[in-house]
N, C-alpha and C positions, 0 to 999 in steps of 0.2 A: 209421611207421619210416622213417628216412634212407637212402636206396642211394647207396651206394659207388662212386665209379666211378673207373680208373685215370687216371695223368695223358694216356694216347693215346688213351681214351674222350671225356676232357672235350676235348681237343684237335679229336679229331672235329666234335664237337658244335657247339667255337666255329666251324669251316672252313662247317659246314651254315648255323649261322647268320649267318655272315658272305654265304655264296652267295644268301641268300635268298629260297631257292625256295619256303620254310615259314615261317610266324611263328614269333616263340619259342613261341607258344602253342602250336601246332602239334605244334614238338619237343619243348618239356617235356612235354607232356601224353605222348607215344610214348614218352621216355625215363625216365619217372616222375623230371623234376628240376624247380625252380622256375624260371619262365621269368626272375626278376631273378637268378638263379643261372648260368642261360644266355649273361641280359647282359654277366653280370661275367667271364665267361670270354671271350665275345667281343673286351670291353675289354683284357684281359691279352694274348690276340694280337695285336691292334692294335696296343697299345702296346711289346709285345715280340720279335714276331717277326722285327726285324730282328738280334738280337740271334743269331740261328742263322748268319746269314753274316758273322759280326764274326769275323773271324780272332783280334784280338788277345785277346777272352773264353776262346780256346781256349791260348793261349798264357799267359793268368793261371791258367788250371786246371792245363795240367802242370806250370808254377811248383811252385804250393802243394802237388800230388803230390809233386814232388820234394822240397821242402823237408817234408813229412812223412816223406817215407822218409830221409830223411836223421836227422831227429830221431829215429826208429824205430831206426837202427842204432847211434848214439850211446848211447840207452838202452841197448840191448841189449847193446854193450858195456863199459856202466859196472857190468850186473848181472853180467855176466863178472866185470867185475875182483872186482866185490864177493864175488861167490860164492866166486873163488880165495884173497882175502886177507880171508875171515869169522874165520877159524881163527886168522891171527895179532893181525887186528882184537880179539877176544874175550880173547886171552893180555896183549895192551897195556893192555884196561881193567882188569885184575886186577892188575896190580904197582901 
């Protein structure tokens, strides 16, 4: 049976692997994960940890969230308009 770890647990194991106090096999055995998976998490941490300190990524996320909120607001306005005008739209179809 596969053991499912949350992102925090994966990061903790990747940091432990980077620390080097224990071998991949020792860590993997203790936490019931495959050593190659642990190696993969370590590689991801090495490659992408700089993103945590990159202010541009936060700005992009904030911009995307603002865009999605704008789209939701627009859709809600369209739905309200349709609800208000549904009766008159149905009458126009029958004519």
